[in-house]
C-alpha positions in Angstrom: 35.0 106.4 25.9 37.3 108.4 28.1 39.2 107.4 31.5 39.1 109.2 34.7 41.2 107.8 37.8 40.6 104.6 36.1 37.2 104.2 35.2 35.6 104.2 31.9 33.4 107.0 31.8 29.8 105.8 30.0 28.4 109.1 28.6 25.7 107.2 27.8 25.2 106.2 31.2 26.3 108.5 34.3 24.8 106.3 36.6 26.8 103.3 35.8 30.2 105.6 35.7 29.1 106.4 38.9 28.6 102.9 40.4 31.8 101.9 39.4 33.3 104.8 40.9 31.7 103.7 44.2 32.7 100.3 43.9 36.6 101.3 43.3 36.4 103.5 46.1 34.8 100.7 48.3 37.4 97.8 47.0 40.1 100.6 47.4 39.2 101.0 51.3 38.6 97.3 51.8 42.1 96.5 50.7 44.0 99.3 52.4 41.7 98.4 55.3 43.6 94.3 55.2 46.6 95.9 54.3 46.4 98.0 57.1 45.7 95.3 59.6 48.1 93.0 58.2 50.8 95.5 58.8 49.8 95.9 62.1 49.9 92.4 63.1 53.2 92.0 61.7 54.6 95.2 63.5 52.2 94.7 67.1 54.6 91.8 68.2 57.7 93.3 67.6 56.3 96.2 69.3 55.1 94.4 72.2 58.4 92.6 72.9 60.0 96.3 72.8 57.3 97.6 75.3 58.3 94.2 77.5 62.4 94.6 77.2 62.1 98.4 77.8 60.1 97.3 81.0 62.8 94.7 81.9 65.6 97.4 81.8 63.3 99.4 84.0 62.9 96.7 86.5 66.8 95.9 86.2 67.7 99.3 87.3 65.1 99.4 90.2 66.8 96.1 91.2 70.2 97.6 91.2 69.4 99.9 93.6 67.8 97.2 95.7 71.4 95.3 95.4 73.5 98.5 96.4 71.2 99.6 99.3 71.5 95.8 100.8 75.5 96.3 100.2 75.7 98.5 102.9 73.0 96.6 105.5 73.5 93.4 107.0 72.7 90.3 104.8 70.8 87.5 105.9 72.3 84.6 104.0 70.5 81.1 103.6 71.8 78.2 101.8 69.7 76.2 99.4 71.4 72.8 97.9 74.7 73.1 100.0 76.7 75.3 101.9 78.1 77.1 99.0 74.6 77.5 97.3 73.7 80.7 98.9 70.7 82.6 98.6 69.9 86.0 100.7 66.7 87.9 101.2 68.1 90.7 98.5 67.3 87.7 96.0 64.1 86.8 96.7 63.3 90.5 97.3 64.3 91.1 93.5 62.5 88.4 92.3 59.3 89.2 93.7 59.8 92.7 92.3 60.3 91.6 89.0 57.6 89.3 88.8 55.0 91.0 90.3 55.6 94.1 88.3 55.3 92.2 85.1 52.3 90.4 86.0 50.5 93.9 86.3 51.8 94.8 82.9 51.4 91.4 81.2 49.4 89.5 82.9 49.6 86.6 80.2 53.3 86.1 80.5 54.7 83.1 82.3 58.1 82.9 84.7 61.1 80.9 85.4 62.8 82.3 88.3 65.5 81.1 90.5 64.1 81.8 93.5 60.9 80.8 92.3 62.4 77.4 91.2 64.1 76.9 94.2 60.8 77.3 96.3 59.3 74.4 94.3 57.9 76.2 90.9 58.4 73.9 88.2 61.0 75.3 85.7 58.9 74.7 82.3 59.5 76.7 79.2 56.2 76.8 76.9 55.6 78.4 73.8 53.6 80.9 75.9 55.8 84.5 76.1 58.1 83.8 79.5 60.5 85.9 81.7 63.3 83.8 82.7 64.6 85.7 85.7 68.3 85.8 88.0 67.4 88.3 90.2 71.1 88.3 91.8 73.5 86.5 89.5 76.8 86.2 91.6 75.1 85.9 95.0 78.2 84.6 96.5 80.0 87.8 94.9 77.1 89.7 96.5 77.7 88.1 100.4 81.4 88.8 100.2 81.2 92.3 98.8 83.2 91.3 95.2 81.8 93.9 92.9 80.3 91.8 90.2 76.6 91.1 90.5 74.0 91.4 87.9 70.2 91.3 87.4 69.6 88.9 84.5 66.4 89.0 82.6 65.9 86.8 79.1 62.7 86.5 77.4 61.5 83.8 75.3 58.6 83.4 72.8 57.8 79.9 71.4 60.8 78.5 73.2 62.8 81.4 71.1 64.9 83.9 73.0 63.8 87.1 71.7 65.6 89.7 74.2 68.4 90.0 77.1 69.0 92.3 79.8 72.1 92.0 82.0 72.8 94.6 84.8 76.1 94.6 86.3 74.7 96.9 89.1 78.0 97.6 90.9 79.8 98.3 87.7 76.7 100.4 86.3 76.9 98.8 82.7 73.5 97.9 81.1 73.7 95.1 78.5 70.9 94.6 76.3 70.2 92.9 73.0 67.2 92.2 71.1 67.1 89.6 68.8 68.1 91.0 64.9 68.7 94.6 66.7 72.2 94.0 68.1 73.8 94.3 71.3 74.9 97.1 73.7 76.3 98.1 77.0 74.8 101.7 78.1 74.1 102.2 74.6 77.5 101.5 73.1 77.3 98.8 70.5 79.2 95.6 71.2 80.9 92.7 69.1 83.0 89.9 69.7 86.7 89.4 69.6 87.8 88.9 65.9 90.6 86.6 67.5 91.0 83.2 65.8 94.2 82.2 67.5 93.6 80.2 70.7 96.9 80.5 72.0 96.4 84.3 71.8 92.8 84.1 73.7 91.6 84.4 77.1 88.9 81.9 78.0 86.3 82.4 81.2 84.8 79.7 83.1 83.8 79.0 86.9 84.3 76.4 89.3 80.3 76.2 90.3 78.7 75.2 93.7 79.0 71.1 93.2 81.7 70.0 95.2 81.7 66.2 94.7 85.2 65.3 94.2 84.7 63.7 90.8 83.1 66.9 89.3 85.8 69.0 91.3 88.7 66.8 89.2 87.1 67.1 85.9 86.3 70.8 86.0 90.2 70.9 87.0 91.0 69.1 84.3 89.4 70.6 81.9 90.9 73.8 83.1 94.5 72.5 82.9 94.1 71.2 79.3 92.9 74.5 78.1 95.5 76.3 80.2 98.1 73.9 78.5 97.2 74.5 75.2 98.1 77.2 75.5 96.1 80.3 76.3 97.1 83.5 77.6 95.0 83.0 80.6 91.6 81.7 82.7 89.5 83.9 83.9 86.3 84.3 85.7 83.9 86.8 87.5 81.6 84.7 89.3 78.7 85.7 87.4 77.6 83.3 84.5 75.9 86.7 82.9 78.8 88.5 83.4 81.2 86.6 81.7 78.8 85.9 78.8 78.8 89.7 78.4 82.4 90.3 78.5 82.4 87.4 75.6 80.2 89.9 73.9 82.2 93.0 74.9 85.3 91.2 73.3 87.2 91.0 76.5 87.5 87.2 76.4 87.1 84.8 73.5 85.3 82.0 75.2 83.3 81.3 78.3 82.3 77.6 79.4 80.1 76.1 82.6 78.5 73.0 83.3 76.1 73.1 86.2 74.5 76.7 85.9 70.9 76.9 85.0 68.9 78.5 82.1 68.7 81.8 84.4 71.9 82.0 84.2 72.4 82.1 80.6 69.1 83.4 78.9 69.6 86.8 78.7 73.3 86.1 78.1 72.8 84.0 75.3 71.1 86.9 73.2 73.7 89.5 74.0 76.5 87.0 72.8 74.5 86.1 69.7 73.5 89.7 69.0 77.2 90.5 69.2 78.5 88.1 66.8 79.1 85.4 69.0 78.5 81.7 68.8 76.5 79.2 71.4 76.8 75.4 71.4 76.9 72.6 74.0 80.1 71.3 75.7 79.8 68.2 73.6 79.4 70.7 70.4 75.9 70.3 69.6 73.6 73.3 69.7 72.7 75.2 73.1 70.0 73.6 74.9 68.8 76.4 77.4 67.7 73.4 79.9 70.7 71.4 79.5 72.8 73.2 82.3 75.6 73.5 80.0 77.1 76.1 77.5 80.0 77.4 75.6 80.0 80.9 74.4 82.6 82.2 72.2 83.5 84.9 69.5 83.7 82.3 66.6 83.1 78.3 65.8 87.3 78.0 65.7 87.5 79.1 69.3 84.4 77.5 70.3 85.3 74.0 68.6 88.8 74.4 70.4 87.6 74.7 73.9 84.7 72.0 73.2 87.7 69.7 72.7 89.4 70.3 75.7 86.2 70.1 78.0 85.6 67.1 80.4 81.9 66.7 80.6 80.3 65.6 83.5 76.4 64.9 84.5 74.2 67.9 85.6 70.3 67.4 85.8 68.4 69.5 83.5 66.6 71.9 84.4 63.2 70.6 83.3 63.2 67.4 85.1 61.2 67.6 88.0 62.4 68.1 91.0 60.2 65.4 93.0 59.3 63.6 90.1 55.8 61.2 90.4 57.2 57.8 91.0 
């Protein structure tokens, strides 16, 4: 008995040999089909998110054109929660552009958008693929022509952030990151600073829009304590998303803030993480996207040193209904 392609040839019964060959061929095709289906399933999901990310970059650029054009024209300014919590028609137009386009391309996806939530839409993060959008991060900057304004688009699946896109449209800097694939600015790789000495560091923060005297006192107290560690300086560009991108770029060692929202930090969180940084709560636990509190730093050493000096104050979670049923 001899072997041909792994099939024992039965010279006494050629029909048996042929049937064995056909059986092996059928099994091989079936196995290949299963393997192909499995690999297709595994690769299809990352491919789908890449398609979504590419679309987010395209939309961010279109939105940036709208913002730059609006800067040349009269701005219609409105207020939300207070006289310092501003919104413009541009914020609303940009968010509508993004959501409409995404709905057409990805009709099953969900959304959390700053202006939609302000208009009464729920701020709920589910397992469904969800776009977390800040159409104009740095609205006060935008209103005053201060040149740090960003379109921020985060994307989460199963409550896990998958990619982030932050377009600093006045600077024409496109920050992008996808989980496990690194962070980039205009296509160039980003990496956080390797600084481990707090007294050689720059820290970023913001004053926020809460003007309650007790809150303001805690904000200043935290800044004073951090400044006197000492550090090289405290900075802030007026945009949470851009501040986080500056951490990712290695320009500043840490950024912290209480009172921001999930749409302010979702995209930036991916960018910081993929650039090698760390994300934490202001009291030291893991980052909770809905908590309205964040510390983004180049490493654990700097993060923990900053956290030690922060005086936390209450901020109503993003996922708490604005008008809960009594």
